[in-house]
KEVEXTOR-856173 format. One record per residue: residue in one letter; x, y, z of N, C-alpha, C in turn. Coordinates in steps of 0.05 Angstrom, whole numbers, plus 5000, padded with zeros to 4 digits. Layout:
{"A", {X, Y, Z}, {X, Y, Z}, {X, Y, Z}}
...
This chain:
{"M", {6634, 2682, 2293}, {6658, 2681, 2309}, {6655, 2660, 2331}}
{"T", {6675, 2643, 2333}, {6674, 2622, 2353}, {6678, 2633, 2381}}
{"S", {6672, 2617, 2401}, {6675, 2626, 2428}, {6705, 2631, 2434}}
{"K", {6722, 2614, 2422}, {6751, 2618, 2427}, {6761, 2644, 2414}}
{"E", {6751, 2650, 2391}, {6758, 2676, 2378}, {6748, 2699, 2394}}
{"L", {6724, 2697, 2404}, {6712, 2718, 2420}, {6729, 2723, 2445}}
{"L", {6738, 2702, 2458}, {6755, 2704, 2482}, {6781, 2718, 2475}}
{"Y", {6792, 2712, 2451}, {6817, 2724, 2443}, {6813, 2754, 2439}}
{"V", {6791, 2762, 2425}, {6785, 2790, 2420}, {6781, 2805, 2447}}
{"Q", {6766, 2793, 2465}, {6761, 2806, 2491}, {6787, 2809, 2506}}
{"D", {6805, 2790, 2505}, {6831, 2792, 2518}, {6848, 2814, 2506}}
{"A", {6847, 2815, 2479}, {6863, 2836, 2465}, {6852, 2864, 2472}}
{"I", {6826, 2866, 2474}, {6814, 2892, 2481}, {6823, 2901, 2509}}
{"G", {6824, 2882, 2527}, {6833, 2888, 2554}, {6862, 2897, 2555}}
{"H", {6879, 2883, 2539}, {6907, 2891, 2538}, {6911, 2918, 2525}}
{"E", {6897, 2924, 2504}, {6899, 2950, 2491}, {6889, 2973, 2509}}
{"K", {6868, 2967, 2523}, {6857, 2988, 2542}, {6878, 2994, 2563}}
{"F", {6891, 2973, 2574}, {6911, 2976, 2594}, {6935, 2992, 2583}}
{"M", {6944, 2986, 2559}, {6966, 2999, 2547}, {6961, 3028, 2540}}
{"K", {6937, 3034, 2530}, {6931, 3062, 2524}, {6928, 3079, 2550}}
{"T", {6918, 3067, 2571}, {6916, 3081, 2596}, {6944, 3086, 2608}}
{"C", {6961, 3066, 2608}, {6988, 3069, 2618}, {7004, 3089, 2602}}
{"S", {7001, 3088, 2576}, {7015, 3107, 2558}, {7007, 3135, 2564}}
{"S", {6981, 3140, 2566}, {6971, 3167, 2572}, {6981, 3177, 2598}}
{"Q", {6980, 3161, 2619}, {6989, 3170, 2645}, {7019, 3175, 2646}}
{"T", {7034, 3157, 2633}, {7063, 3160, 2632}, {7071, 3185, 2617}}
{"A", {7059, 3190, 2594}, {7066, 3214, 2578}, {7061, 3239, 2594}}
{"K", {7041, 3240, 2610}, {7035, 3264, 2627}, {7056, 3268, 2649}}
{"Q", {7068, 3246, 2658}, {7087, 3248, 2681}, {7115, 3254, 2672}}
{"L", {7122, 3248, 2647}, {7149, 3252, 2638}, {7156, 3281, 2634}}
{"T", {7181, 3288, 2640}, {7190, 3316, 2637}, {7205, 3319, 2611}}
{"D", {7216, 3298, 2599}, {7230, 3299, 2574}, {7210, 3301, 2552}}
{"G", {7210, 3323, 2537}, {7190, 3328, 2516}, {7189, 3308, 2494}}
{"K", {7213, 3300, 2484}, {7214, 3281, 2463}, {7203, 3254, 2471}}
{"L", {7211, 3245, 2495}, {7202, 3219, 2505}, {7172, 3220, 2511}}
{"S", {7163, 3241, 2522}, {7134, 3244, 2527}, {7118, 3243, 2501}}
{"S", {7128, 3256, 2481}, {7115, 3256, 2455}, {7114, 3228, 2443}}
{"Y", {7136, 3214, 2445}, {7138, 3187, 2434}, {7118, 3168, 2449}}
{"I", {7117, 3170, 2475}, {7098, 3154, 2491}, {7069, 3161, 2484}}
{"A", {7064, 3187, 2479}, {7037, 3195, 2471}, {7030, 3183, 2444}}
{"E", {7049, 3182, 2426}, {7044, 3169, 2400}, {7038, 3139, 2403}}
{"L", {7053, 3126, 2421}, {7047, 3098, 2427}, {7019, 3095, 2438}}
{"G", {7011, 3114, 2455}, {6983, 3113, 2466}, {6963, 3116, 2444}}
{"N", {6968, 3132, 2424}, {6950, 3135, 2402}, {6948, 3110, 2385}}
{"T", {6971, 3097, 2382}, {6971, 3071, 2368}, {6954, 3050, 2382}}
{"H", {6957, 3049, 2408}, {6942, 3030, 2424}, {6912, 3037, 2424}}
{"N", {6906, 3062, 2423}, {6878, 3071, 2421}, {6866, 3062, 2395}}
{"E", {6881, 3065, 2373}, {6871, 3056, 2347}, {6867, 3025, 2347}}
{"L", {6886, 3011, 2358}, {6883, 2981, 2360}, {6859, 2974, 2377}}
{"F", {6855, 2988, 2399}, {6832, 2983, 2417}, {6806, 2986, 2401}}
{"N", {6804, 3008, 2385}, {6780, 3012, 2370}, {6776, 2992, 2348}}
{"K", {6798, 2983, 2335}, {6796, 2962, 2315}, {6785, 2935, 2327}}
{"F", {6796, 2928, 2350}, {6786, 2903, 2363}, {6758, 2906, 2372}}
{"L", {6751, 2930, 2381}, {6723, 2935, 2390}, {6704, 2933, 2367}}
{"N", {6712, 2941, 2344}, {6695, 2940, 2320}, {6690, 2912, 2311}}
{"L", {6707, 2893, 2320}, {6702, 2865, 2312}, {6678, 2853, 2326}}
{"L", {6670, 2865, 2348}, {6648, 2854, 2364}, {6621, 2861, 2352}}
């Protein structure tokens, strides 16, 4: 993996970590059950992407 590719993966990991954290916190704060469930699903998706990027290292 080139240094440029490594920087891209590190950047993507940071973005996915931010998105999964935001999704989790937002889902807990919402009072609408359907919306909260949808945001929690998005958080799970970002968690999966985070793990996939992490496995590249």
